[in-house]
Backbone bond lengths (Angstrom), bond angles and torsions (degrees), N, CA, C in turn:
res aa  C-N    CA-C-N  psi(-1)  N-CA   C-N-CA  omega(-1)  CA-C   N-CA-C  phi
1 M - - - 1.467 - - 1.547 110.87 -
2 V 1.327 114.27 -34.52 1.476 116.51 -177.68 1.494 111.91 -68.60
3 R 1.415 114.45 -40.84 1.436 118.50 178.52 1.536 111.78 -60.26
4 Q 1.301 116.86 -43.96 1.447 123.17 -176.23 1.550 108.39 -62.90
5 A 1.258 118.49 -45.55 1.438 125.19 -175.42 1.550 107.28 -70.31
6 Y 1.326 119.59 -41.93 1.506 123.66 177.90 1.536 110.59 -61.28
7 V 1.299 114.55 -54.98 1.480 122.20 -177.42 1.475 109.03 -61.34
8 G 1.304 118.77 -43.93 1.515 124.77 176.65 1.496 111.37 -59.73
9 F 1.259 118.98 -45.58 1.482 122.74 177.51 1.505 110.10 -57.69
10 I 1.354 117.74 -52.49 1.448 119.25 -178.76 1.511 112.63 -57.23
11 N 1.389 113.92 -46.33 1.437 119.63 -178.37 1.550 112.81 -65.17
12 E 1.270 116.21 -31.67 1.533 120.33 179.59 1.464 114.29 -83.54
13 Y 1.332 119.61 -41.82 1.465 119.91 -163.51 1.549 114.23 -112.38
14 F 1.310 119.57 -15.92 1.445 120.21 174.55 1.465 108.91 -83.61
15 W 1.361 115.24 123.68 1.535 119.26 -174.28 1.518 108.85 -117.16
16 P 1.290 118.04 155.15 1.438 123.97 -14.50 1.582 112.90 -58.06
17 R 1.304 115.34 146.78 1.436 117.84 -177.91 1.519 111.32 -57.72
18 G 1.265 115.31 142.46 1.510 122.41 -177.96 1.492 115.39 81.43
19 I 1.348 117.53 1.03 1.421 118.59 177.80 1.538 115.29 -65.68
20 Y 1.336 114.55 -28.06 1.418 119.54 176.30 1.538 109.15 -113.16
21 N 1.316 113.87 147.57 1.455 121.56 171.00 1.463 108.73 -79.05
22 A 1.283 121.12 95.70 1.454 123.05 -168.09 1.506 112.29 -65.11
23 K 1.326 120.68 -38.37 1.432 124.66 176.96 1.518 109.44 -66.42
24 G 1.282 114.37 -44.27 1.558 117.93 177.00 1.429 112.35 -58.93
25 I 1.368 117.95 -45.02 1.535 122.27 -179.94 1.566 105.12 -58.70
26 Y 1.281 114.12 -47.88 1.548 115.32 -175.15 1.509 111.67 -66.98
27 D 1.301 117.66 -50.14 1.486 121.29 -171.73 1.575 110.32 -75.33
28 S 1.248 117.16 -42.76 1.478 121.20 -174.09 1.504 113.75 -86.71
29 L 1.306 116.70 -56.45 1.438 124.16 -172.70 1.482 110.49 -82.02
30 R 1.352 121.19 -61.04 1.427 123.53 -175.42 1.523 112.68 -62.38
31 N 1.373 117.32 -55.17 1.466 121.45 -179.43 1.525 111.39 -62.92
32 G 1.331 117.21 -39.59 1.444 121.17 -179.09 1.485 110.01 -64.62
33 L 1.270 118.05 -49.14 1.501 119.07 178.38 1.471 117.22 -67.60
34 V 1.357 116.52 -38.96 1.457 121.93 -179.26 1.508 109.40 -70.78
35 H 1.317 118.52 -44.72 1.471 121.12 -167.10 1.501 114.07 -95.15
36 Q 1.335 116.04 -31.57 1.468 123.83 -171.32 1.508 114.03 -128.30
37 F 1.343 120.61 -1.05 1.472 122.53 -173.13 1.428 113.69 49.05
38 T 1.357 119.41 42.11 1.419 125.95 174.83 1.492 110.84 -152.25
39 I 1.289 117.88 172.20 1.479 120.33 174.36 1.457 109.87 -96.24
40 K 1.259 119.84 115.78 1.480 119.45 -176.16 1.506 112.15 -75.30
41 N 1.298 115.15 153.52 1.475 124.25 173.87 1.555 114.63 62.73
42 K 1.346 116.44 11.31 1.426 121.96 178.44 1.516 113.83 47.11
43 M 1.375 114.33 47.08 1.379 119.33 -174.85 1.515 112.52 -94.83
44 Y 1.322 119.48 -23.78 1.430 123.62 -174.26 1.545 111.22 -127.55
45 E 1.364 112.08 149.08 1.480 119.38 174.86 1.517 102.56 -121.39
46 L 1.316 119.47 125.14 1.428 125.02 -178.11 1.582 106.89 -96.05
47 T 1.339 111.96 139.16 1.425 116.25 177.31 1.562 108.77 -143.63
48 F 1.322 118.81 164.98 1.422 125.02 -177.72 1.541 109.13 -127.41
49 D 1.307 117.67 145.09 1.438 122.38 177.79 1.498 116.30 55.21
50 E 1.333 117.91 34.34 1.451 124.41 -177.69 1.573 107.89 -134.87
51 P 1.299 118.05 52.12 1.501 118.60 -174.39 1.515 112.66 -56.85
52 Q 1.312 118.99 -26.94 1.501 119.66 179.93 1.542 110.21 -65.62
53 R 1.297 118.22 -23.14 1.473 122.61 -178.50 1.605 113.83 -87.10
54 H 1.364 113.03 -11.92 1.486 118.10 -173.95 1.526 112.63 -57.86
55 L 1.316 113.22 128.70 1.463 125.08 -177.00 1.552 116.76 60.46
56 T 1.299 115.10 23.11 1.474 120.71 171.64 1.512 107.42 -93.51
57 I 1.312 116.26 176.85 1.445 121.08 -178.49 1.533 106.83 -105.06
58 S 1.276 118.42 128.43 1.447 123.73 178.53 1.508 112.13 -74.82
59 H 1.343 116.00 172.58 1.442 119.64 178.29 1.579 113.61 -65.92
60 N 1.319 114.35 -16.53 1.456 122.84 176.90 1.505 112.17 -96.03
61 D 1.326 118.03 10.48 1.442 124.47 -176.75 1.516 116.69 61.03
62 Y 1.347 112.52 31.84 1.473 122.68 172.56 1.494 109.52 -93.63
63 I 1.321 118.20 153.27 1.443 121.54 173.48 1.525 104.05 -84.07
64 V 1.279 119.69 132.36 1.490 126.44 -176.75 1.486 106.80 -90.17
65 L 1.378 118.75 122.80 1.472 122.21 171.64 1.473 107.66 -113.38
66 N 1.316 116.41 113.78 1.491 119.94 172.15 1.544 107.18 -80.95
67 A 1.288 117.35 126.41 1.432 124.29 -172.41 1.497 111.72 -56.00
68 G 1.324 119.57 -44.61 1.442 125.02 -178.29 1.559 111.35 -65.40
69 S 1.297 114.28 -43.05 1.469 120.31 -177.97 1.530 108.02 -68.36
70 F 1.325 118.19 -44.07 1.441 121.05 -179.44 1.531 109.46 -64.73
71 R 1.341 119.61 -39.83 1.448 121.44 177.22 1.476 110.25 -63.78
72 D 1.339 119.77 -43.98 1.446 120.22 177.63 1.549 114.16 -60.52
73 D 1.366 115.97 -40.46 1.412 120.58 173.90 1.497 114.72 -63.70
74 L 1.355 117.59 -35.25 1.399 123.24 178.66 1.531 111.66 -67.88
75 I 1.315 115.29 -45.16 1.500 121.06 177.58 1.498 109.59 -63.42
76 A 1.313 119.03 -44.43 1.490 121.27 179.02 1.583 110.95 -58.76
77 A 1.428 115.01 -43.99 1.426 120.41 179.23 1.490 110.62 -63.92
78 A 1.350 119.29 -42.83 1.404 121.51 179.29 1.517 112.68 -65.08
79 N 1.305 118.17 -38.49 1.454 119.73 176.63 1.555 111.18 -66.46
80 R 1.381 114.55 -40.20 1.509 114.23 175.69 1.526 109.90 -60.43
81 Y 1.269 116.57 -42.96 1.518 121.04 -178.55 1.560 107.80 -60.63
82 F 1.282 119.23 -52.32 1.450 121.82 -177.31 1.542 112.93 -65.11
83 D 1.327 116.45 -34.46 1.468 118.71 173.35 1.566 111.19 -63.11
84 E 1.314 116.27 -35.46 1.455 120.83 176.54 1.482 112.79 -73.02
85 V 1.329 116.97 -38.14 1.440 121.51 176.24 1.499 110.55 -58.49
86 K 1.332 116.63 -43.65 1.511 120.69 178.07 1.478 111.90 -57.30
87 K 1.360 119.91 -30.93 1.475 120.91 -172.86 1.521 112.80 -99.33
88 N 1.292 117.28 -17.98 1.494 120.68 -175.83 1.442 111.23 -114.29
89 P 1.414 117.37 112.70 1.455 117.50 -179.95 1.523 114.43 -63.07
90 Q 1.359 120.77 -29.08 1.470 118.79 176.74 1.583 111.56 -67.18
91 L 1.313 116.38 -40.83 1.518 117.64 176.79 1.537 109.87 -67.30
92 L 1.299 118.41 -35.42 1.426 121.24 176.36 1.515 110.78 -63.36
93 D 1.352 119.75 -40.93 1.412 120.44 175.65 1.538 109.45 -62.04
94 K 1.308 118.20 -46.76 1.469 121.92 179.12 1.524 111.96 -55.74
95 A 1.368 112.12 -43.69 1.416 117.30 -178.59 1.581 111.52 -60.78
96 F 1.317 113.52 -42.29 1.486 117.13 177.26 1.499 112.41 -67.48
97 Q 1.292 119.26 -37.23 1.447 122.77 174.12 1.475 110.64 -56.80
98 R 1.371 114.99 -45.67 1.529 119.93 -179.08 1.518 107.30 -65.67
99 Y 1.359 114.71 -39.17 1.502 115.01 179.57 1.555 110.18 -61.14
100 E 1.334 115.25 -42.86 1.476 117.16 -176.10 1.555 108.61 -68.66
101 R 1.303 117.88 -35.39 1.459 121.66 179.52 1.545 113.23 -74.28
102 E 1.367 114.59 -46.64 1.466 121.34 -171.57 1.542 113.67 -95.59
103 G 1.347 113.15 -28.14 1.502 116.88 177.10 1.519 114.50 95.52
104 F 1.309 120.59 3.12 1.455 117.90 179.25 1.526 110.11 -156.57
105 V 1.344 113.89 150.72 1.461 124.21 165.65 1.482 104.88 -142.22
106 H 1.347 116.67 137.10 1.453 123.46 -174.39 1.489 110.43 -128.68
107 W 1.321 119.19 121.83 1.413 120.82 170.37 1.487 111.36 -88.56
108 I 1.323 118.22 137.85 1.470 122.32 -179.12 1.554 107.22 -114.06
109 D 1.342 117.41 120.14 1.487 120.52 178.13 1.467 109.17 -106.34
């Protein structure tokens, strides 16, 4: 259920849609960092303060993620989601269910 929600969130709220490989972010980056403190399958190269390289392909054929650019995209996606939650009672119900299950909801301004 977590994978489906995670991939669905990326596909729906990261714009332009399709800019990120949602399954790759979940499987390689998220699962790798959370479970093994590494990037699984050598799919991504992380960099800092190099926004011009964000989402390009490195010389090792890795997708480059610039930390600041990815953070900005994540904040924009979260804000789009929370704007939609405010307008859609069904999403609001799901958000409260998640709150009851997980124990937190955070608005990012």
